[in-house]
N, CA, C and O atoms as a Tinker XYZ file with bonds, in Angstrom:
   468  protein
     1  N   -144.998000  167.636000  303.761000    73     2
     2  CA  -143.833000  166.836000  303.500000    64     1     3
     3  C   -142.741000  167.225000  304.489000    63     2     4     5
     4  O   -142.484000  168.412000  304.692000    81     3
     5  N   -142.118000  166.269000  305.087000    73     3     6
     6  CA  -141.060000  166.503000  306.049000    64     5     7
     7  C   -139.728000  166.464000  305.329000    63     6     8     9
     8  O   -139.446000  165.537000  304.570000    81     7
     9  N   -138.916000  167.470000  305.569000    73     7    10
    10  CA  -137.591000  167.520000  304.965000    64     9    11
    11  C   -136.612000  166.810000  305.880000    63    10    12    13
    12  O   -136.525000  167.112000  307.071000    81    11
    13  N   -135.879000  165.869000  305.319000    73    11    14
    14  CA  -134.887000  165.153000  306.104000    64    13    15
    15  C   -133.538000  165.830000  305.930000    63    14    16    17
    16  O   -133.072000  166.011000  304.805000    81    15
    17  N   -132.922000  166.196000  307.013000    73    15    18
    18  CA  -131.616000  166.830000  306.956000    64    17    19
    19  C   -130.535000  165.780000  307.150000    63    18    20    21
    20  O   -130.654000  164.880000  307.982000    81    19
    21  N   -129.494000  165.918000  306.371000    73    19    22
    22  CA  -128.366000  165.003000  306.456000    64    21    23
    23  C   -127.117000  165.832000  306.718000    63    22    24    25
    24  O   -126.887000  166.854000  306.072000    81    23
    25  N   -126.322000  165.382000  307.666000    73    23    26
    26  CA  -125.110000  166.109000  308.020000    64    25    27
    27  C   -124.041000  166.014000  306.943000    63    26    28    29
    28  O   -123.141000  166.853000  306.883000    81    27
    29  N   -124.134000  164.995000  306.089000    73    27    30
    30  CA  -123.064000  164.737000  305.134000    64    29    31
    31  C   -123.302000  165.343000  303.753000    63    30    32    33
    32  O   -122.620000  164.971000  302.797000    81    31
    33  N   -124.246000  166.261000  303.628000    73    31    34
    34  CA  -124.474000  166.903000  302.334000    64    33    35
    35  C   -123.981000  168.348000  302.384000    63    34    36    37
    36  O   -124.021000  168.985000  303.437000    81    35
    37  N   -123.520000  168.857000  301.254000    73    35    38
    38  CA  -123.052000  170.247000  301.211000    64    37    39
    39  C   -124.159000  171.235000  301.577000    63    38    40    41
    40  O   -125.344000  170.961000  301.387000    81    39
    41  N   -123.756000  172.361000  302.091000    73    39    42
    42  CA  -124.678000  173.391000  302.558000    64    41    43
    43  C   -125.682000  173.807000  301.491000    63    42    44    45
    44  O   -126.856000  174.017000  301.796000    81    43
    45  N   -125.235000  173.928000  300.244000    73    43    46
    46  CA  -126.132000  174.409000  299.187000    64    45    47
    47  C   -127.268000  173.441000  298.872000    63    46    48    49
    48  O   -128.204000  173.796000  298.157000    81    47
    49  N   -127.192000  172.215000  299.404000    73    47    50
    50  CA  -128.245000  171.224000  299.171000    64    49    51
    51  C   -129.177000  171.054000  300.369000    63    50    52    53
    52  O   -130.191000  170.362000  300.276000    81    51
    53  N   -128.841000  171.679000  301.483000    73    51    54
    54  CA  -129.662000  171.552000  302.690000    64    53    55
    55  C   -131.074000  172.057000  302.417000    63    54    56    57
    56  O   -131.261000  173.115000  301.817000    81    55
    57  N   -132.060000  171.292000  302.862000    73    55    58
    58  CA  -133.447000  171.669000  302.676000    64    57    59
    59  C   -134.013000  171.342000  301.307000    63    58    60    61
    60  O   -135.174000  171.641000  301.032000    81    59
    61  N   -133.217000  170.737000  300.451000    73    59    62
    62  CA  -133.664000  170.387000  299.100000    64    61    63
    63  C   -133.543000  168.872000  298.940000    63    62    64    65
    64  O   -132.513000  168.357000  298.505000    81    63
    65  N   -134.615000  168.173000  299.301000    73    63    66
    66  CA  -134.587000  166.705000  299.283000    64    65    67
    67  C   -134.290000  166.129000  297.906000    63    66    68    69
    68  O   -133.589000  165.123000  297.793000    81    67
    69  N   -134.816000  166.755000  296.862000    73    67    70
    70  CA  -134.579000  166.240000  295.512000    64    69    71
    71  C   -133.106000  166.372000  295.129000    63    70    72    73
    72  O   -132.520000  165.441000  294.577000    81    71
    73  N   -132.517000  167.517000  295.419000    73    71    74
    74  CA  -131.094000  167.715000  295.126000    64    73    75
    75  C   -130.242000  166.759000  295.958000    63    74    76    77
    76  O   -129.235000  166.243000  295.472000    81    75
    77  N   -130.640000  166.521000  297.205000    73    75    78
    78  CA  -129.893000  165.592000  298.050000    64    77    79
    79  C   -129.954000  164.173000  297.497000    63    78    80    81
    80  O   -128.962000  163.445000  297.540000    81    79
    81  N   -131.107000  163.780000  296.980000    73    79    82
    82  CA  -131.247000  162.442000  296.394000    64    81    83
    83  C   -130.359000  162.310000  295.159000    63    82    84    85
    84  O   -129.693000  161.290000  294.980000    81    83
    85  N   -130.347000  163.331000  294.311000    73    83    86
    86  CA  -129.489000  163.312000  293.125000    64    85    87
    87  C   -128.018000  163.309000  293.525000    63    86    88    89
    88  O   -127.202000  162.627000  292.905000    81    87
    89  N   -127.685000  164.067000  294.553000    73    87    90
    90  CA  -126.317000  164.123000  295.073000    64    89    91
    91  C   -125.857000  162.731000  295.508000    63    90    92    93
    92  O   -124.766000  162.292000  295.144000    81    91
    93  N   -126.678000  162.048000  296.277000    73    91    94
    94  CA  -126.321000  160.709000  296.733000    64    93    95
    95  C   -126.161000  159.733000  295.588000    63    94    96    97
    96  O   -125.306000  158.848000  295.625000    81    95
    97  N   -126.986000  159.900000  294.575000    73    95    98
    98  CA  -126.925000  159.012000  293.415000    64    97    99
    99  C   -125.644000  159.232000  292.617000    63    98   100   101
   100  O   -124.940000  158.274000  292.298000    81    99
   101  N   -125.341000  160.471000  292.297000    73    99   102
   102  CA  -124.194000  160.733000  291.425000    64   101   103
   103  C   -122.868000  160.628000  292.164000    63   102   104   105
   104  O   -121.838000  160.320000  291.563000    81   103
   105  N   -122.894000  160.881000  293.459000    73   103   106
   106  CA  -121.663000  160.865000  294.250000    64   105   107
   107  C   -120.932000  159.532000  294.141000    63   106   108   109
   108  O   -119.703000  159.496000  294.085000    81   107
   109  N   -121.678000  158.451000  294.111000    73   107   110
   110  CA  -121.038000  157.127000  294.075000    64   109   111
   111  C   -120.282000  156.878000  292.771000    63   110   112   113
   112  O   -119.360000  156.063000  292.732000    81   111
   113  N   -120.672000  157.580000  291.703000    73   111   114
   114  CA  -119.968000  157.405000  290.435000    64   113   115
   115  C   -118.592000  158.061000  290.454000    63   114   116   117
   116  O   -117.730000  157.728000  289.641000    81   115
   117  N   -118.389000  158.991000  291.381000    73   115   118
   118  CA  -117.098000  159.656000  291.475000    64   117   119
   119  C   -116.162000  158.960000  292.456000    63   118   120   121
   120  O   -114.985000  159.308000  292.549000    81   119
   121  N   -116.683000  157.978000  293.187000    73   119   122
   122  CA  -115.820000  157.187000  294.064000    64   121   123
   123  C   -114.788000  156.485000  293.190000    63   122   124   125
   124  O   -115.128000  155.952000  292.134000    81   123
   125  N   -113.557000  156.482000  293.614000    73   123   126
   126  CA  -112.512000  155.815000  292.858000    64   125   127
   127  C   -111.968000  156.642000  291.701000    63   126   128   129
   128  O   -111.140000  156.152000  290.933000    81   127
   129  N   -112.415000  157.877000  291.563000    73   127   130
   130  CA  -111.921000  158.738000  290.485000    64   129   131
   131  C   -110.726000  159.571000  290.940000    63   130   132   133
   132  O   -110.270000  160.460000  290.220000    81   131
   133  N   -110.230000  159.283000  292.121000    73   131   134
   134  CA  -109.068000  159.966000  292.690000    64   133   135
   135  C   -109.263000  161.485000  292.742000    63   134   136   137
   136  O   -108.396000  162.259000  292.335000    81   135
   137  N   -110.411000  161.874000  293.248000    73   135   138
   138  CA  -110.700000  163.287000  293.463000    64   137   139
   139  C   -110.487000  163.608000  294.938000    63   138   140   141
   140  O   -110.758000  162.776000  295.804000    81   139
   141  N   -110.006000  164.802000  295.221000    73   139   142
   142  CA  -109.907000  165.232000  296.613000    64   141   143
   143  C   -111.320000  165.286000  297.188000    63   142   144   145
   144  O   -112.281000  165.530000  296.458000    81   143
   145  N   -111.446000  165.062000  298.480000    73   143   146
   146  CA  -112.766000  165.011000  299.122000    64   145   147
   147  C   -113.584000  166.268000  298.831000    63   146   148   149
   148  O   -114.772000  166.175000  298.521000    81   147
   149  N   -112.959000  167.436000  298.927000    73   147   150
   150  CA  -113.676000  168.692000  298.689000    64   149   151
   151  C   -114.155000  168.769000  297.240000    63   150   152   153
   152  O   -115.287000  169.181000  296.983000    81   151
   153  N   -113.309000  168.380000  296.302000    73   151   154
   154  CA  -113.675000  168.397000  294.881000    64   153   155
   155  C   -114.773000  167.374000  294.619000    63   154   156   157
   156  O   -115.712000  167.642000  293.869000    81   155
   157  N   -114.653000  166.202000  295.239000    73   155   158
   158  CA  -115.647000  165.128000  295.110000    64   157   159
   159  C   -117.020000  165.653000  295.511000    63   158   160   161
   160  O   -117.996000  165.471000  294.783000    81   159
   161  N   -117.095000  166.306000  296.672000    73   159   162
   162  CA  -118.359000  166.857000  297.165000    64   161   163
   163  C   -118.860000  167.990000  296.273000    63   162   164   165
   164  O   -120.051000  168.073000  295.972000    81   163
   165  N   -117.947000  168.859000  295.855000    73   163   166
   166  CA  -118.316000  170.006000  295.026000    64   165   167
   167  C   -118.870000  169.558000  293.671000    63   166   168   169
   168  O   -119.908000  170.049000  293.227000    81   167
   169  N   -118.181000  168.633000  293.025000    73   167   170
   170  CA  -118.625000  168.135000  291.721000    64   169   171
   171  C   -119.970000  167.424000  291.859000    63   170   172   173
   172  O   -120.846000  167.579000  291.008000    81   171
   173  N   -120.132000  166.654000  292.916000    73   171   174
   174  CA  -121.393000  165.943000  293.141000    64   173   175
   175  C   -122.539000  166.920000  293.374000    63   174   176   177
   176  O   -123.625000  166.751000  292.820000    81   175
   177  N   -122.299000  167.938000  294.192000    73   175   178
   178  CA  -123.338000  168.938000  294.473000    64   177   179
   179  C   -123.674000  169.742000  293.222000    63   178   180   181
   180  O   -124.847000  169.952000  292.912000    81   179
   181  N   -122.649000  170.191000  292.506000    73   179   182
   182  CA  -122.881000  170.954000  291.279000    64   181   183
   183  C   -123.659000  170.126000  290.261000    63   182   184   185
   184  O   -124.547000  170.641000  289.582000    81   183
   185  N   -123.325000  168.854000  290.160000    73   183   186
   186  CA  -124.011000  167.959000  289.221000    64   185   187
   187  C   -125.467000  167.770000  289.618000    63   186   188   189
   188  O   -126.357000  167.805000  288.768000    81   187
   189  N   -125.707000  167.572000  290.903000    73   187   190
   190  CA  -127.081000  167.396000  291.387000    64   189   191
   191  C   -127.927000  168.623000  291.066000    63   190   192   193
   192  O   -129.056000  168.493000  290.591000    81   191
   193  N   -127.392000  169.804000  291.322000    73   191   194
   194  CA  -128.138000  171.038000  291.056000    64   193   195
   195  C   -128.345000  171.260000  289.556000    63   194   196   197
   196  O   -129.403000  171.729000  289.136000    81   195
   197  N   -127.341000  170.926000  288.754000    73   195   198
   198  CA  -127.464000  171.085000  287.298000    64   197   199
   199  C   -128.534000  170.158000  286.734000    63   198   200   201
   200  O   -129.339000  170.573000  285.900000    81   199
   201  N   -128.546000  168.915000  287.181000    73   199   202
   202  CA  -129.539000  167.958000  286.681000    64   201   203
   203  C   -130.930000  168.336000  287.178000    63   202   204   205
   204  O   -131.903000  168.215000  286.434000    81   203
   205  N   -131.037000  168.788000  288.415000    73   203   206
   206  CA  -132.336000  169.232000  288.925000    64   205   207
   207  C   -132.863000  170.405000  288.091000    63   206   208   209
   208  O   -134.060000  170.488000  287.820000    81   207
   209  N   -131.977000  171.298000  287.692000    73   207   210
   210  CA  -132.369000  172.422000  286.831000    64   209   211
   211  C   -132.868000  171.906000  285.475000    63   210   212   213
   212  O   -133.847000  172.421000  284.935000    81   211
   213  N   -132.194000  170.895000  284.931000    73   211   214
   214  CA  -132.644000  170.279000  283.672000    64   213   215
   215  C   -134.045000  169.708000  283.857000    63   214   216   217
   216  O   -134.923000  169.919000  283.021000    81   215
   217  N   -134.250000  168.987000  284.952000    73   215   218
   218  CA  -135.568000  168.401000  285.214000    64   217   219
   219  C   -136.638000  169.487000  285.311000    63   218   220   221
   220  O   -137.697000  169.381000  284.692000    81   219
   221  N   -136.357000  170.526000  286.086000    73   219   222
   222  CA  -137.347000  171.591000  286.282000    64   221   223
   223  C   -137.657000  172.319000  284.978000    63   222   224   225
   224  O   -138.788000  172.755000  284.764000    81   223
   225  N   -136.668000  172.449000  284.116000    73   223   226
   226  CA  -136.872000  173.127000  282.846000    64   225   227
   227  C   -137.640000  172.308000  281.821000    63   226   228   229
   228  O   -138.052000  172.833000  280.787000    81   227
   229  N   -137.833000  171.034000  282.101000    73   227   230
   230  CA  -138.499000  170.146000  281.149000    64   229   231
   231  C   -139.767000  169.509000  281.700000    63   230   232   233
   232  O   -140.283000  168.555000  281.117000    81   231
   233  N   -140.272000  170.022000  282.811000    73   231   234
   234  CA  -141.491000  169.462000  283.400000    64   233   235
   235  C   -142.676000  169.682000  282.484000    63   234   236   237
   236  O   -142.796000  170.729000  281.847000    81   235
   237  N   -143.545000  168.698000  282.421000    73   235   238
   238  CA  -144.758000  168.840000  281.619000    64   237   239
   239  C   -145.772000  167.790000  282.022000    63   238   240   241
   240  O   -145.432000  166.773000  282.628000    81   239
   241  N   -146.998000  168.047000  281.683000    73   239   242
   242  CA  -148.070000  167.086000  281.925000    64   241   243
   243  C   -147.783000  165.846000  281.083000    63   242   244   245
   244  O   -147.417000  165.957000  279.913000    81   243
   245  N   -147.946000  164.694000  281.665000    73   243   246
   246  CA  -147.737000  163.396000  281.005000    64   245   247
   247  C   -146.342000  163.283000  280.378000    63   246   248   249
   248  O   -146.191000  162.777000  279.266000    81   247
   249  N   -145.349000  163.750000  281.092000    73   247   250
   250  CA  -143.970000  163.703000  280.613000    64   249   251
   251  C   -143.579000  162.304000  280.162000    63   250   252   253
   252  O   -142.991000  162.141000  279.093000    81   251
   253  N   -143.895000  161.302000  280.958000    73   251   254
   254  CA  -143.423000  159.937000  280.695000    64   253   255
   255  C   -144.089000  159.294000  279.484000    63   254   256   257
   256  O   -143.655000  158.237000  279.028000    81   255
   257  N   -145.131000  159.917000  278.964000    73   255   258
   258  CA  -145.779000  159.429000  277.743000    64   257   259
   259  C   -145.211000  160.094000  276.488000    63   258   260   261
   260  O   -145.597000  159.745000  275.372000    81   259
   261  N   -144.305000  161.040000  276.664000    73   259   262
   262  CA  -143.767000  161.828000  275.554000    64   261   263
   263  C   -142.304000  161.450000  275.299000    63   262   264   265
   264  O   -141.405000  161.901000  276.008000    81   263
   265  N   -142.081000  160.619000  274.283000    73   263   266
   266  CA  -140.722000  160.157000  273.978000    64   265   267
   267  C   -139.785000  161.305000  273.611000    63   266   268   269
   268  O   -138.604000  161.271000  273.958000    81   267
   269  N   -140.293000  162.314000  272.918000    73   267   270
   270  CA  -139.454000  163.461000  272.559000    64   269   271
   271  C   -138.985000  164.201000  273.809000    63   270   272   273
   272  O   -137.824000  164.603000  273.894000    81   271
   273  N   -139.871000  164.382000  274.767000    73   271   274
   274  CA  -139.513000  165.060000  276.017000    64   273   275
   275  C   -138.476000  164.247000  276.787000    63   274   276   277
   276  O   -137.509000  164.803000  277.308000    81   275
   277  N   -138.676000  162.938000  276.856000    73   275   278
   278  CA  -137.709000  162.078000  277.552000    64   277   279
   279  C   -136.343000  162.158000  276.879000    63   278   280   281
   280  O   -135.321000  162.294000  277.553000    81   279
   281  N   -136.325000  162.074000  275.559000    73   279   282
   282  CA  -135.055000  162.130000  274.829000    64   281   283
   283  C   -134.357000  163.473000  275.002000    63   282   284   285
   284  O   -133.128000  163.529000  275.059000    81   283
   285  N   -135.128000  164.552000  275.084000    73   283   286
   286  CA  -134.557000  165.877000  275.299000    64   285   287
   287  C   -133.839000  165.935000  276.652000    63   286   288   289
   288  O   -132.726000  166.453000  276.744000    81   287
   289  N   -134.470000  165.408000  277.690000    73   287   290
   290  CA  -133.859000  165.407000  279.024000    64   289   291
   291  C   -132.614000  164.523000  279.037000    63   290   292   293
   292  O   -131.579000  164.911000  279.579000    81   291
   293  N   -132.715000  163.350000  278.447000    73   291   294
   294  CA  -131.562000  162.441000  278.379000    64   293   295
   295  C   -130.401000  163.124000  277.657000    63   294   296   297
   296  O   -129.259000  163.048000  278.112000    81   295
   297  N   -130.684000  163.785000  276.543000    73   295   298
   298  CA  -129.632000  164.481000  275.796000    64   297   299
   299  C   -129.041000  165.634000  276.594000    63   298   300   301
   300  O   -127.832000  165.863000  276.548000    81   299
   301  N   -129.881000  166.365000  277.328000    73   299   302
   302  CA  -129.390000  167.475000  278.149000    64   301   303
   303  C   -128.465000  166.975000  279.258000    63   302   304   305
   304  O   -127.428000  167.583000  279.523000    81   303
   305  N   -128.834000  165.882000  279.898000    73   303   306
   306  CA  -127.978000  165.321000  280.951000    64   305   307
   307  C   -126.684000  164.809000  280.337000    63   306   308   309
   308  O   -125.606000  165.035000  280.885000    81   307
   309  N   -126.782000  164.123000  279.206000    73   307   310
   310  CA  -125.599000  163.614000  278.518000    64   309   311
   311  C   -124.656000  164.764000  278.147000    63   310   312   313
   312  O   -123.444000  164.660000  278.337000    81   311
   313  N   -125.209000  165.849000  277.623000    73   311   314
   314  CA  -124.390000  167.018000  277.280000    64   313   315
   315  C   -123.696000  167.575000  278.514000    63   314   316   317
   316  O   -122.514000  167.914000  278.462000    81   315
   317  N   -124.423000  167.670000  279.625000    73   315   318
   318  CA  -123.823000  168.166000  280.863000    64   317   319
   319  C   -122.671000  167.266000  281.300000    63   318   320   321
   320  O   -121.583000  167.750000  281.612000    81   319
   321  N   -122.910000  165.958000  281.322000    73   319   322
   322  CA  -121.871000  165.029000  281.763000    64   321   323
   323  C   -120.641000  165.115000  280.865000    63   322   324   325
   324  O   -119.508000  165.136000  281.347000    81   323
   325  N   -120.874000  165.164000  279.574000    73   323   326
   326  CA  -119.756000  165.175000  278.632000    64   325   327
   327  C   -119.041000  166.527000  278.618000    63   326   328   329
   328  O   -117.815000  166.583000  278.713000    81   327
   329  N   -119.797000  167.606000  278.500000    73   327   330
   330  CA  -119.186000  168.931000  278.374000    64   329   331
   331  C   -118.602000  169.440000  279.688000    63   330   332   333
   332  O   -117.456000  169.885000  279.732000    81   331
   333  N   -119.385000  169.373000  280.747000    73   331   334
   334  CA  -118.967000  169.955000  282.022000    64   333   335
   335  C   -118.018000  169.039000  282.790000    63   334   336   337
   336  O   -116.923000  169.453000  283.172000    81   335
   337  N   -118.439000  167.800000  283.013000    73   335   338
   338  CA  -117.632000  166.926000  283.861000    64   337   339
   339  C   -116.411000  166.371000  283.132000    63   338   340   341
   340  O   -115.291000  166.438000  283.637000    81   339
   341  N   -116.637000  165.830000  281.954000    73   339   342
   342  CA  -115.528000  165.256000  281.200000    64   341   343
   343  C   -114.665000  166.343000  280.578000    63   342   344   345
   344  O   -113.438000  166.297000  280.664000    81   343
   345  N   -115.309000  167.316000  279.955000    73   343   346
   346  CA  -114.583000  168.357000  279.245000    64   345   347
   347  C   -113.920000  169.376000  280.155000    63   346   348   349
   348  O   -112.693000  169.466000  280.197000    81   347
   349  N   -114.717000  170.140000  280.880000    73   347   350
   350  CA  -114.190000  171.240000  281.692000    64   349   351
   351  C   -113.479000  170.776000  282.959000    63   350   352   353
   352  O   -112.459000  171.347000  283.347000    81   351
   353  N   -114.010000  169.751000  283.597000    73   351   354
   354  CA  -113.428000  169.333000  284.882000    64   353   355
   355  C   -112.465000  168.163000  284.750000    63   354   356   357
   356  O   -111.775000  167.818000  285.709000    81   355
   357  N   -112.412000  167.554000  283.578000    73   355   358
   358  CA  -111.450000  166.484000  283.324000    64   357   359
   359  C   -111.701000  165.201000  284.092000    63   358   360   361
   360  O   -110.765000  164.451000  284.370000    81   359
   361  N   -112.952000  164.940000  284.439000    73   359   362
   362  CA  -113.281000  163.712000  285.169000    64   361   363
   363  C   -113.491000  162.596000  284.158000    63   362   364   365
   364  O   -114.314000  162.708000  283.249000    81   363
   365  N   -112.745000  161.532000  284.327000    73   363   366
   366  CA  -112.795000  160.411000  283.386000    64   365   367
   367  C   -114.038000  159.565000  283.638000    63   366   368   369
   368  O   -114.066000  158.729000  284.541000    81   367
   369  N   -115.052000  159.797000  282.831000    73   367   370
   370  CA  -116.264000  158.983000  282.886000    64   369   371
   371  C   -116.372000  158.221000  281.573000    63   370   372   373
   372  O   -116.242000  158.804000  280.497000    81   371
   373  N   -116.608000  156.928000  281.666000    73   371   374
   374  CA  -116.793000  156.135000  280.458000    64   373   375
   375  C   -118.206000  156.353000  279.925000    63   374   376   377
   376  O   -119.082000  156.856000  280.628000    81   375
   377  N   -118.406000  155.968000  278.686000    73   375   378
   378  CA  -119.739000  156.055000  278.097000    64   377   379
   379  C   -120.718000  155.206000  278.890000    63   378   380   381
   380  O   -121.858000  155.614000  279.113000    81   379
   381  N   -120.278000  154.021000  279.318000    73   379   382
   382  CA  -121.147000  153.155000  280.122000    64   381   383
   383  C   -121.512000  153.809000  281.448000    63   382   384   385
   384  O   -122.657000  153.714000  281.891000    81   383
   385  N   -120.547000  154.473000  282.088000    73   383   386
   386  CA  -120.837000  155.162000  283.348000    64   385   387
   387  C   -121.834000  156.299000  283.129000    63   386   388   389
   388  O   -122.758000  156.483000  283.922000    81   387
   389  N   -121.644000  157.051000  282.060000    73   387   390
   390  CA  -122.573000  158.147000  281.777000    64   389   391
   391  C   -123.973000  157.607000  281.490000    63   390   392   393
   392  O   -124.965000  158.180000  281.941000    81   391
   393  N   -124.055000  156.522000  280.750000    73   391   394
   394  CA  -125.361000  155.910000  280.480000    64   393   395
   395  C   -126.030000  155.448000  281.766000    63   394   396   397
   396  O   -127.238000  155.608000  281.936000    81   395
   397  N   -125.240000  154.875000  282.672000    73   395   398
   398  CA  -125.786000  154.406000  283.948000    64   397   399
   399  C   -126.242000  155.584000  284.816000    63   398   400   401
   400  O   -127.286000  155.516000  285.465000    81   399
   401  N   -125.461000  156.654000  284.823000    73   399   402
   402  CA  -125.849000  157.853000  285.570000    64   401   403
   403  C   -127.188000  158.376000  285.056000    63   402   404   405
   404  O   -128.092000  158.676000  285.836000    81   403
   405  N   -127.299000  158.480000  283.741000    73   403   406
   406  CA  -128.534000  158.989000  283.136000    64   405   407
   407  C   -129.710000  158.084000  283.476000    63   406   408   409
   408  O   -130.776000  158.562000  283.863000    81   407
   409  N   -129.513000  156.785000  283.333000    73   407   410
   410  CA  -130.593000  155.837000  283.634000    64   409   411
   411  C   -131.035000  155.953000  285.088000    63   410   412   413
   412  O   -132.231000  155.986000  285.376000    81   411
   413  N   -130.072000  156.013000  286.001000    73   411   414
   414  CA  -130.398000  156.122000  287.426000    64   413   415
   415  C   -131.110000  157.435000  287.741000    63   414   416   417
   416  O   -132.050000  157.463000  288.535000    81   415
   417  N   -130.660000  158.520000  287.116000    73   415   418
   418  CA  -131.292000  159.816000  287.359000    64   417   419
   419  C   -132.721000  159.852000  286.823000    63   418   420   421
   420  O   -133.611000  160.425000  287.453000    81   419
   421  N   -132.935000  159.249000  285.679000    73   419   422
   422  CA  -134.289000  159.207000  285.117000    64   421   423
   423  C   -135.207000  158.362000  286.004000    63   422   424   425
   424  O   -136.373000  158.706000  286.193000    81   423
   425  N   -134.687000  157.263000  286.547000    73   423   426
   426  CA  -135.487000  156.441000  287.461000    64   425   427
   427  C   -135.832000  157.235000  288.718000    63   426   428   429
   428  O   -136.961000  157.183000  289.205000    81   427
   429  N   -134.860000  157.963000  289.234000    73   427   430
   430  CA  -135.104000  158.776000  290.421000    64   429   431
   431  C   -136.132000  159.870000  290.111000    63   430   432   433
   432  O   -137.020000  160.137000  290.920000    81   431
   433  N   -136.008000  160.494000  288.951000    73   431   434
   434  CA  -136.964000  161.536000  288.557000    64   433   435
   435  C   -138.370000  160.970000  288.452000    63   434   436   437
   436  O   -139.344000  161.622000  288.828000    81   435
   437  N   -138.466000  159.766000  287.943000    73   435   438
   438  CA  -139.789000  159.147000  287.812000    64   437   439
   439  C   -140.372000  158.838000  289.190000    63   438   440   441
   440  O   -141.538000  159.135000  289.450000    81   439
   441  N   -139.576000  158.249000  290.064000    73   439   442
   442  CA  -140.087000  157.871000  291.384000    64   441   443
   443  C   -140.439000  159.093000  292.233000    63   442   444   445
   444  O   -141.344000  159.029000  293.066000    81   443
   445  N   -139.734000  160.197000  292.028000    73   443   446
   446  CA  -140.005000  161.426000  292.782000    64   445   447
   447  C   -140.922000  162.384000  292.030000    63   446   448   449
   448  O   -141.242000  163.462000  292.531000    81   447
   449  N   -141.340000  162.000000  290.845000    73   447   450
   450  CA  -142.249000  162.802000  290.018000    64   449   451
   451  C   -141.676000  164.191000  289.740000    63   450   452   453
   452  O   -142.381000  165.197000  289.830000    81   451
   453  N   -140.391000  164.230000  289.401000    73   451   454
   454  CA  -139.706000  165.499000  289.179000    64   453   455
   455  C   -139.976000  166.104000  287.807000    63   454   456   457
   456  O   -139.685000  167.278000  287.580000    81   455
   457  N   -140.522000  165.324000  286.903000    73   455   458
   458  CA  -140.719000  165.808000  285.539000    64   457   459
   459  C   -142.185000  165.981000  285.165000    63   458   460   461
   460  O   -142.506000  166.239000  284.005000    81   459
   461  N   -143.060000  165.842000  286.131000    73   459   462
   462  CA  -144.489000  165.959000  285.857000    64   461   463
   463  C   -145.046000  167.218000  286.500000    63   462   464   465
   464  O   -144.642000  167.608000  287.595000    81   463
   465  N   -145.968000  167.836000  285.809000    73   463   466
   466  CA  -146.650000  169.016000  286.375000    64   465   467
   467  C   -147.909000  168.564000  287.048000    63   466   468
   468  O   -148.645000  169.384000  287.595000    81   467
């Protein structure tokens, strides 16, 4: 597998294609949130790494056939978005935005096979 390097991703994501994909996905949700560029990048990178950790912690054979496993991951991401981003960092995310983030991340996880062993 060839790793694609992008100049516009934070250093902590270099060499990690999955984290970079999550970063690109979540970053767009913070556009228009009136965050400083450095904070925008930091929150996006931290979120990408946190969600990737959730995915790695929940990998299993036939993940997509297990509704309980899927719901656990969805709940973990929802908790992260609500507790960390909304609560601790004060980023105003609507319920609809959080649902869309979760849906997009789950689609990305499926296409990249991030939740299957």
